[in-house]
C-alpha positions in Angstrom: -18.9 -24.2 49.4 -15.4 -23.2 48.5 -15.0 -21.0 45.4 -13.3 -22.3 42.3 -13.8 -23.3 38.8 -14.9 -26.9 38.5 -14.4 -29.1 35.4 -15.8 -32.6 35.1 -15.4 -34.0 31.6 -15.8 -37.5 30.3 -14.0 -37.8 27.0 -14.3 -40.9 24.9 -11.6 -42.0 22.4 -12.4 -44.9 20.0 -9.5 -46.3 17.9 -9.3 -49.2 15.5 -5.6 -48.9 14.7 -3.9 -46.8 17.3 -3.4 -49.4 20.0 -5.4 -52.2 18.4 -9.1 -52.2 18.9 -9.3 -49.7 21.7 -11.8 -47.5 23.5 -10.3 -45.0 26.0 -12.4 -42.9 28.3 -10.8 -40.0 30.1 -12.4 -38.8 33.3 -11.1 -35.2 33.4 -11.7 -33.3 36.6 -10.2 -30.0 37.6 -11.0 -27.3 40.1 -10.0 -23.8 41.1 -9.0 -22.6 37.6 -8.6 -18.8 38.0 -7.3 -15.7 36.4 -3.7 -14.6 36.7 -4.8 -12.5 39.8 -6.4 -15.5 41.4 -9.9 -14.2 40.9 -12.8 -16.5 40.0 -13.4 -16.6 36.3 -17.0 -16.1 35.0 -16.5 -18.3 31.9 -13.3 -19.5 30.2 -12.1 -21.9 27.5 -10.6 -25.2 28.7 -8.7 -27.8 26.6 -7.0 -31.2 26.9 -3.9 -31.2 24.7 -1.5 -34.1 23.8 2.1 -33.5 22.8 2.4 -35.9 19.9 6.2 -35.4 19.8 6.3 -37.4 23.1 8.7 -35.0 24.7 6.3 -33.1 26.9 7.7 -29.7 26.0 4.5 -27.8 25.6 5.2 -24.6 23.8 3.9 -21.1 24.4 0.5 -20.3 23.0 0.5 -17.7 20.3 -2.2 -15.4 18.9 -4.3 -17.1 16.3 -3.8 -20.6 17.7 -6.6 -23.1 16.9 -8.6 -24.2 19.8 -10.7 -26.7 17.8 -10.7 -30.3 18.9 -8.8 -32.4 16.3 -6.6 -29.5 15.2 -3.0 -28.6 16.3 -2.6 -25.8 18.8 0.8 -24.8 17.6 2.5 -24.1 14.3 5.0 -26.8 14.9 2.2 -29.4 14.5 2.9 -31.4 17.7 0.3 -30.2 20.3 -3.0 -31.9 19.3 -6.2 -30.6 20.8 -8.2 -33.6 22.1 -11.0 -31.6 23.8 -12.1 -28.0 23.9 -15.1 -26.3 25.3 -16.3 -23.5 27.6 -18.0 -23.4 30.9 -21.0 -21.5 29.5 -21.4 -24.0 26.7 -22.7 -26.6 29.2 -23.9 -24.7 32.3 -23.5 -20.9 31.9 -22.7 -20.8 35.6 -19.4 -19.4 37.0 -17.5 -22.0 39.0 -19.1 -25.1 37.5 -18.4 -27.1 34.4 -20.9 -29.9 33.6 -20.0 -33.3 32.2 -19.0 -33.4 28.6 -18.6 -36.4 26.3 -16.8 -36.4 23.0 -16.0 -39.2 20.6 -13.1 -39.2 18.1 -11.2 -41.8 16.1 -7.5 -41.3 16.8 -6.5 -44.1 14.4 -7.5 -42.1 11.2 -6.8 -38.8 9.7 -5.2 -36.1 11.9 -5.6 -38.4 15.0 -3.1 -40.8 13.6 -0.5 -38.5 15.2 -1.6 -39.6 18.6 0.4 -42.4 20.3 0.4 -44.2 23.6 2.5 -42.4 26.2 2.0 -38.9 24.7 2.2 -36.3 27.5 -1.1 -34.6 28.2 -1.8 -31.1 29.5 -4.9 -29.1 30.7 -5.0 -25.6 29.4 -7.5 -22.9 30.5 -8.1 -19.4 29.3 -10.3 -17.7 32.0 -10.9 -14.4 30.2 -12.4 -16.0 27.0 -16.0 -16.8 26.5 -18.4 -18.8 24.3 -18.8 -15.7 22.2 -15.0 -15.1 22.0 -12.8 -18.2 21.8 -10.0 -16.6 19.9 -6.9 -15.8 22.0 -5.3 -12.4 21.5 -1.9 -11.1 22.6 -1.8 -10.6 26.3 -4.7 -12.9 27.2 -3.9 -15.0 30.3 -3.9 -18.8 30.4 -2.7 -21.6 32.6 -1.3 -25.0 32.0 -1.2 -28.2 34.1 0.8 -31.3 33.1 0.2 -33.5 36.1 1.7 -34.1 39.5 2.6 -37.8 39.5 -0.4 -39.7 40.8 -1.5 -36.9 43.1 -5.1 -37.0 44.4 -5.9 -40.3 42.8 -5.0 -39.2 39.3 -3.5 -41.5 36.7 -0.3 -40.4 34.9 -1.0 -37.5 32.5 -0.1 -39.5 29.4 -2.1 -41.3 26.8 -2.7 -44.8 28.2 -1.2 -47.7 26.3 -4.2 -50.0 26.3 -8.0 -50.0 26.7 -8.9 -47.9 29.7 -12.3 -47.1 31.1 -12.4 -44.0 33.2 -8.7 -43.1 32.9 -8.4 -40.4 35.7 -7.0 -37.0 35.0 -7.4 -34.9 38.1 -6.1 -31.5 39.0 -7.3 -30.5 42.5 -5.9 -27.7 44.6 -5.9 -27.2 48.3 -9.0 -24.9 48.0 -10.9 -27.1 45.5 -14.6 -27.3 46.0 -15.2 -30.9 44.9 -12.2 -32.6 46.4 -9.4 -31.2 48.5 -6.2 -31.7 46.6 -2.5 -31.5 47.3 -1.6 -29.0 44.6 -0.9 -25.4 45.8 -3.7 -23.0 45.1 -1.4 -21.0 42.8 -1.3 -23.9 40.4 -4.8 -22.9 39.3 -3.8 -19.3 38.5 -3.4 -18.5 34.8 0.0 -16.8 35.0 1.0 -17.2 31.3 0.1 -14.8 28.5 -0.6 -15.4 24.8 2.3 -14.0 22.7 2.7 -12.7 19.2 3.7 -15.0 16.3 7.5 -14.6 16.1 8.7 -12.5 13.2 11.0 -14.3 10.7 14.7 -14.0 11.5 16.2 -11.1 9.5 19.4 -13.0 8.8 17.3 -15.9 7.5 15.2 -13.5 5.3 18.4 -12.0 3.9 19.8 -15.4 3.1 16.6 -16.4 1.3 16.7 -13.2 -0.7 20.3 -13.9 -1.7 19.4 -17.4 -2.7 16.5 -16.2 -4.9 18.8 -13.7 -6.6 21.4 -16.3 -7.4 18.7 -18.7 -8.7 17.4 -16.0 -11.1 20.9 -15.3 -12.4 21.4 -19.0 -13.1 18.2 -19.2 -15.0 19.3 -16.3 -17.2 
């Protein structure tokens, strides 16, 4: 058997107002998710994220980001976490991720931000564990936003109508469950979590000047 991290997740979305009366089931499968050095990860956090802006410009992950399903990953409130879990939460075995089913109602509350055609991305953090799901500065992570309809996958966007088993596949050439067309390096977590940007000094100075003028006017 070829080594690699295997994810098989069935994610159910039920909506009464998003696209009409709709039930969408994502069949998420990914393999060979590794560390930045290409080593097999012992655990790891995995997420399915939707860019509710519709632009597909997934931003860099910053320390303190929320990994909870139903919350926004970024401070700009556009990258909505649809699914989040760890390997050990279901199997506890390196290299395998058991089936996982989750139901949400995107037509209400925070899920009202989700629309058809929103770009989707798979994110993985191979050094995190079930006991530690909070990203810190320097932690490695990877992101995959699709490769057309490679390896039998559907497009990596929220479907526009009722869909049963909407396929989201990410297989590499060394995948253990299905040999894919993606280069093995696609599965390496080559990005790193960064610090929250400090406020621009010029902006802070302008805000301070504005407050000073406001106080003078009140006097």
